[in-house]
N, C-alpha and C positions, 0 to 999 in steps of 0.2 A: 523597513520587515523589506527579509528574503524572502520569494517570490513562494518560497515551498509553506511556508510558515505563514502567508497570507489565505493559501487555500488552503491549508491543513484546518484553519479559525474558521471562516468560510460553512467548511465544510462539518464543522465542530457547530456551530452556527445552526446549522439543521438537525441535531439530536438533543440542544442541549436543554432544552424543555421536560425530556425525561430524567432527568437527577435534578434532586432539589434538596436543599441544606439536612444538614446533617446524616446523608445516606456511605454508607461507607464502598468506594467507589472503587475495582482492580482492574488500573490499565493493561494491558497486555500489549510488547511489545513497543516501552517507552520513549526508546533510544532518548531523542535531548531531552529529553521531558520536556517539550514544548507542550502538550496536549493537556499532559497532567497539569501543569499550568492554568491552564482556561477551566480545567473538570475542576481546583480548587476556585474560580470567582465564581462559583453558584454557590460556595461554603457546604460542599460535599468533600468528603474524609480522601483523600486518592492515597493509595499503592498504587507503586508502578515496575516491573518489572520487563524482564529484555535478557536474547538468552547471548548479549555482546554489547559492551562498553560503544560508548558512538568517537566517533572517528575523532583523529586528539583539538583538530584543526576546528571542531565546531565548537558554535558559543553552545554550555547545557545549562533546563532552568529550570529542574524539578530531579530533586534526587529518584533515581531509577535502580533498585536489586537488578542486581544478575540473579539468571536462573540455570537449570542444565534444559530448561527446555521442555519437560515430560513433565516431570510433579509440581504441583504448583504450589509453595510452599505459605500454605493460610488452611487453617481450619475445613472443613464444611460447614457450607452453612455461614457466612464472613460478610457476604456481599450485597450490597442490594445494586449493584453494576454490576458487569463487567464491561470494559468499553475494548473495540481495541479498533486502528485504522491504517489500512490497509497490510493485514500483516495475515493474514488466512491464506494468502492464494500464497505466500512461504511458508508453507507449513508444511512439509511430507506426512504427515500422517494427521489430519484435521480429526477425524472421528474419536484419536485420544485426545488430543488440547480439549476438544468439544465439550466429552465424557468428565475433564476436572475440574471444564466455565461450575458447569452442571450442579459437579461437584461441593466446589468453593458460595455459588450460590443459594441463596436464603428460598426458599418455594416462596414461588411466583416473581420469582425477582425477575432483573431484568438483560439481557445478551445482546447489546450494541455494534453491528460489527459496519465499518462506511470500507468497502470495493469493489476495485477496479473494477471496469465494464467490458465487453465487447466494445465497446468504444474508445475506449483507450485503448484496446491491446493494437486495433485496428488502425487510428494515426497514428500508433507508438510506431508500427513498423512502417507504416508511410512515410514517418517525419526521421526517419534514421538517415534518408539519399543526400535531402537537403543537409544535413546532420552531420553528413559523411563530406557532401562537397563544400560545406565551412570551414571544417576542419583541414584538409585540401587549402583553399586558394589561404586560410593565415598559418598556413606551411611553408607557403611557400617556396622554392630553391628549397632550402634544408630538406622539404617535402617531398621535393621531385629526389631529389641525392639519394632520399630514404628505400621509396621506392623500386629507383635501380636500381639498389644493392643489393632489396628481398629479390627482386627478379634475380637479379643476375645468380643470388644462391641454392636460389628455387630449385638452377639445373642440375642443382646435384643435392637435393632434398627436395621432394617431391611433399611432403607435409605442407608444403607453404598454400601450393592447392588450398587446400582445405581449410587454412587459418584464413585464405581469403577468400572462401566461399563464407565460413564464416561471420567476416568483414561484411559480406553484402547481405547477405540475406539476418534481418535479427533471431535473439534465440529468442525461445522461451522467458516471460517477466519471473515466472515464478516454481513450483515443485509438478512441471507438467511437462511434459515431449518437446510440443512445440512450438511457437509462435502460435500458430494457427491451431491449432488444439487446444488453445486458450477462448478464440471467439465460445467455444462451450464453455472449457471449464471454469470461467468466469462471467457467463452467461445468470441469469435471475433465477428463470429455473431451473439452472445445473443449485445453485446455492440454495433456492428455496426447499430441493429437496433433501439437500446434503444436513440441513436444519432440522429438517420432520422429523428424520430418521435417526435423528438423533437427539426426541428427548425437546425441541422448542415447536410452541405458536406463532408462527410470526406475525406484524402489531400491525407493520408495514415494513414497503420495502421500497422507498423511494431517491430516484437520482437525486443527487447533491447538487444538480441544477449550473457546474459549472465542467470550462471544459479545458482540456488540454493536456499535452499526454507528454513518452516518457525519455520527449528529447525538447529544452527548450527551445526551441526559432525563436519563439516570440516573447523574448524576458517582459520586457518592459508594460505588455498587452495587460489593460486593469481587467477587475475583475468584471465590472460592465459589462465592455467587449464578451466577455465569458464565460459570462448569464447569458447573452445573442446569440454567441457559435452556440451554444447547449442544444439550443431552442434550435436551430438547425442541424449540426451534425450529431447531436445527440449528449449524454452528458458519462465522464469522465469517471467517478465515482459511482455507488449507490449505496444510501443506505440502510442497514439493514436492523428492524428493532422487534425484540423477540422473550418471551416472557419462559421460563422454565416452566414446561409441566409437569 
């Protein structure tokens, strides 16, 4: 099983107790449909939507319907649960999406969102440098030649140095100004404020107890080791469970 799927399954296991047989569940940001497939194992009925199809090279697991990213294509009060995983940080106007989620939820329905934490943001920024070193080493002589050619081109193309700075410093992961600002935007306090201001009562905001970064430095590391690292360094994601007011 690919590492990403293992991580997503472990995160889903943290919240599956909130989904029951017969529930009508909407997944926002379905991707390959992998987590929709996991939701089905609870006995729930699942509709999964996304703004773009998965890459052609990726295996797909469950049908995902494309939509315009603004208007959820279902009637008011349709769902018992709305679920998303590592999605809301990529939404430019989360207030609009949260309003749509409230609209399609039944009265008292649950919204469950798995989101990256400041821990993930910090260690992803730091992991960029061993990632770059690994790429340079793997590139070998070809990479050295490419760097030399780029440096020569820089003499007549100053924009090269701007691109070099971007290569050396990690950019934002989501719809935020900088990677540094995401240390706040990904915080529990900030997300809880956003959810409350948009009509949700928070029931749980628990860490998933897994450590990983945006760059796969140790792809062979097992889940047990990642749990131990999370206890030491912090969890990379947090699971928010809330009820529609």
